[in-house]
Each structure stands twice: as structure tokens, then as C-alpha cells.
TORDREN-735835 format. One line per 8 residues: number of its first residue (from 1); their letters; for each residue x, y, z of C-alpha. Coordinates in Angstrom, 3 decimals, decimal comma. Example, Ala and Ser with C-alpha at 12.3 -4.5 7.8 and 13.67 -1.06 7.14 Angstrom:
2
1> AS> 12,300:-4,500:7,800 | 13,670:-1,060:7,140
END
This chain:
343
1> MQPLSHLN> -12,228:8,175:14,803 | -10,070:10,028:17,337 | -6,279:9,460:17,248 | -5,954:6,994:20,145 | -9,080:5,124:19,074 | -7,222:3,707:16,054 | -4,843:1,857:18,379 | -7,735:0,787:20,594
9> ELARIIDR> -9,763:-0,378:17,602 | -6,839:-2,394:16,253 | -6,392:-4,022:19,680 | -10,092:-4,918:19,699 | -9,845:-6,490:16,211 | -6,758:-8,479:17,227 | -8,626:-9,758:20,273 | -11,541:-10,709:18,030
17> GGEHFETQ> -9,230:-12,698:15,742 | -7,918:-14,660:18,700 | -5,802:-17,695:17,921 | -6,227:-17,195:14,180 | -4,024:-14,083:14,279 | -0,273:-13,959:14,793 | 0,609:-10,525:16,157 | 4,125:-9,145:16,373
25> TLCEVVCM> 5,251:-5,779:17,714 | 8,070:-4,770:15,389 | 9,065:-1,555:17,135 | 7,670:1,203:19,320 | 7,599:4,924:18,640 | 7,296:7,659:21,247 | 4,970:10,579:20,601 | 3,948:13,200:23,155
33> GQRMPVQA> 5,119:10,903:25,947 | 3,062:7,977:24,668 | 4,701:4,719:23,556 | 2,951:3,312:20,505 | 3,518:-0,101:18,902 | 4,032:-0,707:15,192 | 2,461:-4,117:14,703 | 2,110:-6,776:12,026
41> ISMGNPDL> -0,854:-9,138:12,105 | -0,553:-12,335:10,072 | -2,871:-15,210:9,299 | -3,042:-18,138:6,951 | -0,415:-20,606:5,829 | 3,158:-19,603:6,845 | 4,712:-22,015:4,328 | 6,919:-19,998:1,955
49> QVPAVGFF> 5,654:-22,139:-0,929 | 2,260:-20,384:-0,873 | 1,676:-16,798:-2,100 | 1,280:-13,811:0,229 | -0,720:-10,581:0,212 | 0,149:-7,554:2,337 | -2,144:-4,738:3,445 | -0,570:-1,511:4,719
57> GGVHGLER> -2,139:1,692:6,000 | -1,445:4,801:8,019 | 1,944:5,475:6,436 | 0,874:9,115:6,297 | -0,758:9,880:9,616 | -2,997:12,566:8,182 | -4,578:10,070:5,771 | -6,496:8,140:8,395
65> IGAEVVMA> -8,968:6,680:5,932 | -6,157:4,475:4,549 | -5,627:2,871:7,948 | -9,388:2,563:8,415 | -9,864:0,747:5,094 | -7,212:-1,816:6,075 | -8,711:-2,251:9,536 | -12,200:-2,642:8,070
73> YLQNLATR> -10,964:-5,572:5,984 | -9,110:-7,062:8,955 | -12,302:-6,754:11,009 | -14,220:-8,464:8,197 | -11,822:-11,411:8,294 | -11,763:-11,596:12,101 | -15,540:-11,925:12,131 | -15,718:-14,418:9,278
81> LQWDDTLH> -13,095:-16,635:10,887 | -15,717:-17,422:13,532 | -18,039:-19,119:11,027 | -16,797:-19,099:7,406 | -15,446:-22,513:6,361 | -14,694:-21,187:2,875 | -12,347:-18,574:4,348 | -10,561:-21,222:6,419
89> RQLESVRL> -9,991:-23,308:3,273 | -8,753:-20,245:1,410 | -6,239:-19,469:4,146 | -4,665:-22,880:3,651 | -3,310:-21,608:0,319 | -2,314:-18,017:1,114 | -0,536:-15,909:3,714 | -2,110:-12,550:4,692
97> VFMPLVNP> -0,108:-9,874:6,488 | -1,538:-6,602:7,819 | 0,207:-3,448:9,017 | -2,735:-1,050:9,400 | -0,928:1,595:11,496 | 2,569:1,952:10,085 | 2,837:5,512:11,442 | 0,860:5,596:14,718
105> GGIWRGTR> 2,688:8,724:15,875 | 1,627:10,612:12,762 | -1,960:9,495:13,269 | -1,799:10,671:16,884 | -0,427:14,075:15,835 | -2,568:14,402:12,719 | 0,473:14,903:10,487 | 1,676:13,385:7,244
113> ANPNGVDL> 5,144:12,801:8,742 | 6,142:10,661:11,704 | 6,973:12,235:15,108 | 10,508:12,991:13,848 | 9,065:15,075:11,030 | 10,085:12,535:8,372 | 7,803:11,636:5,477 | 8,034:7,849:5,434
121> MRNSPVES> 7,297:7,716:1,700 | 10,360:9,852:0,964 | 12,690:8,154:3,430 | 14,251:5,261:1,500 | 17,764:5,509:-0,017 | 16,429:5,485:-3,603 | 17,526:8,591:-5,539 | 15,913:9,753:-8,741
129> REHVPWLI> 18,282:10,693:-11,558 | 15,440:12,435:-13,329 | 13,843:15,784:-12,521 | 11,521:15,671:-9,508 | 9,150:18,479:-8,499 | 10,417:20,879:-5,860 | 9,503:19,877:-2,292 | 6,891:17,257:-3,205
137> GGQRHSPQ> 9,649:15,117:-4,724 | 11,389:14,960:-1,342 | 13,743:17,389:0,413 | 16,489:17,185:3,044 | 16,493:20,839:4,124 | 14,289:20,769:7,220 | 11,615:18,713:9,001 | 9,722:21,993:9,301
145> LPWYRGQA> 8,977:21,731:5,582 | 6,730:19,022:4,102 | 8,087:15,936:2,345 | 11,236:15,857:4,499 | 13,341:12,788:3,700 | 15,542:12,735:6,783 | 19,289:13,288:6,889 | 21,425:11,769:4,174
153> AQPMEAEN> 23,350:8,567:4,982 | 21,207:7,912:8,068 | 19,240:4,679:8,561 | 15,610:4,704:7,562 | 13,084:5,570:10,240 | 12,090:2,765:12,619 | 8,619:2,490:11,075 | 10,102:1,927:7,613
161> QAVCEVIA> 12,614:-0,566:8,954 | 9,655:-2,467:10,408 | 7,954:-2,569:6,997 | 11,192:-3,704:5,368 | 11,586:-6,467:7,948 | 8,107:-7,795:7,230 | 8,543:-7,648:3,462 | 11,939:-9,372:3,631
169> REFLPRRF> 10,635:-12,165:5,840 | 7,113:-12,755:4,537 | 7,170:-11,705:0,884 | 10,490:-11,694:-0,929 | 11,239:-15,426:-0,434 | 7,934:-16,459:-2,073 | 7,320:-17,389:-5,684 | 4,504:-14,837:-5,846
177> SLSIDCHS> 3,394:-12,017:-3,566 | 1,752:-8,628:-3,802 | 0,956:-5,760:-1,468 | -1,422:-2,818:-1,353 | -0,645:0,361:0,608 | -3,731:2,519:1,240 | -3,504:6,327:0,945 | -5,776:9,251:0,095
185> GFGVNDRI> -5,629:12,769:-1,233 | -4,797:12,707:-4,945 | -7,478:14,094:-7,263 | -11,072:12,947:-7,717 | -10,416:9,413:-8,997 | -9,386:6,302:-7,093 | -6,047:5,127:-8,476 | -3,924:2,015:-8,161
193> WFPFAHTR> -0,285:2,972:-8,556 | 2,654:0,667:-9,049 | 6,393:1,482:-9,123 | 8,336:3,287:-10,217 | 8,214:6,707:-8,594 | 11,913:7,521:-9,048 | 12,080:6,980:-12,821 | 9,793:6,941:-15,838
201> APIGHLVE> 11,334:3,661:-16,982 | 8,962:0,660:-16,860 | 9,022:-1,761:-13,954 | 10,570:-5,176:-14,541 | 7,270:-7,002:-13,946 | 5,288:-4,898:-16,385 | 3,853:-8,016:-18,020 | 2,501:-9,385:-14,746
209> LHALKNLF> 1,015:-6,036:-13,757 | -0,728:-5,639:-17,101 | -2,196:-9,123:-16,782 | -3,366:-8,286:-13,262 | -4,938:-5,028:-14,478 | -6,866:-6,880:-17,197 | -7,997:-9,527:-14,739 | -9,128:-6,839:-12,324
217> QETLCNYR> -11,071:-4,877:-14,941 | -12,814:-8,007:-16,200 | -13,673:-9,186:-12,688 | -14,702:-5,901:-11,030 | -16,096:-4,329:-14,182 | -18,453:-1,998:-12,279 | -15,657:-0,448:-10,233 | -13,688:2,499:-11,565
225> YIFEPQSS> -10,017:2,597:-10,613 | -7,268:4,125:-12,715 | -4,465:1,558:-12,812 | -1,143:3,230:-13,700 | 2,551:3,662:-12,829 | 3,078:6,377:-10,228 | 5,579:8,022:-12,576 | 2,703:8,985:-14,868
233> QYLAHGDL> 1,741:11,577:-12,235 | 5,025:12,689:-10,659 | 8,516:11,523:-9,717 | 9,999:11,470:-6,223 | 13,114:10,555:-4,286 | 13,050:7,950:-1,540 | 9,899:6,030:-2,392 | 9,621:3,112:0,039
241> WDHLYLRS> 7,948:0,720:-2,421 | 10,512:1,472:-5,129 | 13,181:0,506:-2,597 | 11,447:-2,739:-1,652 | 10,709:-3,686:-5,243 | 14,372:-3,129:-6,168 | 15,345:-5,376:-3,266 | 13,030:-8,055:-4,612
249> QERPENVF> 15,006:-8,077:-7,867 | 17,814:-9,819:-6,016 | 15,586:-12,909:-6,397 | 14,658:-12,758:-10,099 | 12,869:-16,106:-9,948 | 10,196:-14,582:-7,672 | 7,444:-12,051:-8,382 | 6,671:-9,243:-5,922
257> LPMTLEMG> 4,095:-6,648:-7,027 | 3,780:-3,676:-4,643 | 0,844:-1,352:-5,315 | -0,658:1,754:-3,752 | -4,351:2,561:-3,491 | -4,615:6,339:-3,782 | -8,181:7,284:-2,883 | -9,409:10,444:-4,603
265> SWTWVKKN> -10,341:12,651:-1,662 | -11,263:15,725:-3,709 | -14,664:14,133:-4,310 | -15,374:14,295:-0,568 | -14,375:17,973:-0,487 | -16,542:18,705:-3,521 | -19,587:17,195:-1,815 | -18,837:18,980:1,471
273> PRQFFSLL> -16,840:22,182:0,682 | -16,431:22,996:4,368 | -13,882:20,178:4,515 | -11,528:22,366:2,479 | -10,958:24,476:5,594 | -9,866:21,438:7,613 | -6,518:19,789:6,961 | -8,014:16,485:8,087
281> GIFNPLIE> -11,000:17,066:5,810 | -8,847:17,401:2,701 | -7,683:13,791:3,104 | -10,603:12,039:4,826 | -14,393:11,850:4,577 | -15,705:13,612:7,682 | -19,395:12,793:7,315 | -20,238:9,407:8,800
289> HRQQRVLR> -22,257:7,955:5,913 | -19,548:8,903:3,400 | -16,866:7,265:5,533 | -18,930:4,077:5,741 | -19,423:4,148:1,972 | -15,656:4,427:1,418 | -14,977:1,521:3,791 | -17,495:-0,650:1,941
297> RHLPLLEF> -16,375:0,421:-1,503 | -12,817:-0,872:-1,280 | -13,427:-4,247:0,383 | -14,089:-6,006:-2,979 | -10,754:-4,668:-4,249 | -8,830:-6,086:-1,279 | -10,655:-9,406:-1,558 | -9,860:-9,506:-5,276
305> FVRAACSF> -6,137:-9,234:-4,546 | -6,338:-12,179:-2,147 | -8,115:-14,352:-4,712 | -5,753:-13,276:-7,487 | -2,747:-14,233:-5,359 | -4,255:-17,613:-4,465 | -4,726:-18,387:-8,173 | -1,676:-16,647:-9,635
313> QRWLPLGE> -0,631:-19,709:-11,636 | -3,908:-19,529:-13,586 | -3,448:-15,983:-14,903 | 0,279:-15,183:-14,989 | 1,186:-14,935:-18,711 | 3,407:-17,597:-20,229 | 5,006:-18,072:-23,633 | 3,680:-15,899:-26,458
321> AREQHRLQ> 1,144:-14,279:-24,131 | 3,979:-12,485:-22,350 | 5,003:-10,605:-25,478 | 1,399:-9,659:-26,181 | 1,012:-8,251:-22,667 | 4,338:-6,423:-22,946 | 3,330:-4,651:-26,147 | -0,127:-3,816:-24,820
329> ALEHWYPD> 1,341:-2,493:-21,571 | 3,798:-0,252:-23,423 | 1,006:1,014:-25,655 | -1,216:1,726:-22,666 | 1,230:3,131:-20,103 | 4,419:4,065:-21,981 | 3,438:5,090:-25,533 | 6,793:6,822:-26,059
337> LRGGGHP> 8,527:3,438:-25,657 | 6,433:1,536:-28,206 | 8,550:-0,890:-30,134 | 11,458:-0,464:-27,726 | 13,425:-3,173:-25,989 | 12,127:-5,315:-23,191 | 11,612:-3,376:-19,964
END
């Protein structure tokens, strides 16, 4: 897909969804003289009493496959809405929100950062008090260097403010919600990361995430994803989903579970070594049949999250089961904290 075709393809999908889609332009960014919208597409029941699922892509413009996975699922739903009564009944009990092109300027330019040179995943005000790796953990020296966070004490970039607006309006007021942000480029395995990135301490909803992991592994037993806290790989300043999760803690009665799908792009390079000499090829499958395989592969995962949200009251641990999940989660993800206090 060429840079502008992502915007054109999203417009085509929105047109296909017709009256079933609610589309809002949250802001516009200017890149190379072109004004580009940052849009949210919603469907399903707007009642705040029902759960919500969010799908985000294109936060890093270079990782186009993330945006394409989200758009492939949106296209799937737009088509099914024409004939699938089961989907219509499902949407009575859930709210779905899509932001497939969070960073359209970065996609246009073929860069990780937005047109201002800011890495949107290092741009929140969250600061790590633990050691973070040089550069990759976020830096404020120059937009000419990668992983630039932006200037200190400045507002977040417009694209991030748009994401925050959507999360605050559609997700944080609900009893249960979750989100999945699609990326690529880390290793050979597909991973599902959850906060935190700024500290190795466990997330407050560790019990719920462990229950979701077990449910996922039992349901999609033939799929291989590594489900883990992002801190098990590296720490960073300014993680956007850390920031939004911490904001959700202002409503302790609600559950918000933000996750990141990190597709292992090194497999694509291994199968086609010439991709190593292309910056785009390091993060995206460049051969058509491999791209189609990736788009198909992750649709069951996204559908699983919708079904899990719809039925959250059936699998969220209660009573003694919570302590069992807590101990198992610490054993699995935080062995150094075994027997410690509640996270």
C-alpha cells in the first residue's frame, strides 16, 4: 500500500460501513502541504453500561502493517454488517472504536515519528524512575535522533491528545473496557504486551490480565502469542498506554486493560533477507502473499477480544479465584516478587 492509499482505503471502508459507522475527525495534521485527518470510527451500543473494545494502529508510521491489520478487521465488520444478523445482535452489547491511522503524517513520510519528529509512544508525561536504555527509552535532545519525546512541559502531540480524548470519552467511564494497539518490529515472535513500560512493578489489574491470558490460550490454543508485561523486555519514558492506564485508576471501580500487539517482523526478514536493506521491509511484509497471511492471522485475535469484552462478567475472577490468579501471575511474570504483597 502506498502512503496516501491508506487514507483512501480508510475512506472507502467508512463509506462501506454507511449508517452503521459513526465517524469523527478529532484533529488534522499537516505533512508536506497535505492536511490529513485523525479519525475515530465507532459502532455498536453507545450506552456506557456496556463494555468497549478499542483498536488502534499506525501510531508509528513506519509500521504500516499495524494500521493494515486494524483496517482489515474494520473492513471485515463493514462487510458483515450488510448481512450478518449475529454481528448486529453482538453489537447491541458492546461498543467498538477504531483509530486505524493515529499517525497519518508518519505513514505518509514513512517514519516512526510524526511530522514534528516526535515518537508518539514516548510523548506522554510519564517518567520512569528506573533505568531505561539510552535513546530507545526516550530522549529530549533532538528530533533528529530516534525516540524523541518532544520538549519537556509541552502538551502532548495532537495525535496523542486525540487518542486520549477517545479513551476518556468512550472507555474510562465503563465498567469494563480493553484496547489493542497494533505494532510490528520486535523479534521473531508475536507478542501481546500490557503495561507497565515505565516500571517493573506489576500493573494494578494483574489478576484480570492473567485471567484473560488463560482464557485466550484455552480458546485460541493453536495460536502462538507471548503474553507479557512490556517491562519484561525494556523500560521507557513517556509510554502513552501507561499514561492512559494511570488515568483510568482515578476510577478504581472500573477495569481498563490496554494491550499492544507487537508483531514479530524478523520472521519476514528471515524469509526474504533482501528486506533487511529496506527500512520499510524491516517492519512490514513486502511480499503480497505474506502480507495477506499476516492480515488473516490476527483477525481471530481481534475477534476474541470483542467476545471476551462482551462476556467479561463470565470470566473475571471473583472471591478466592482472585488470589489464585494473583499468585499464578506473579509466578509467571514476576518471579522475583513471589510471596510479596498485593500488586
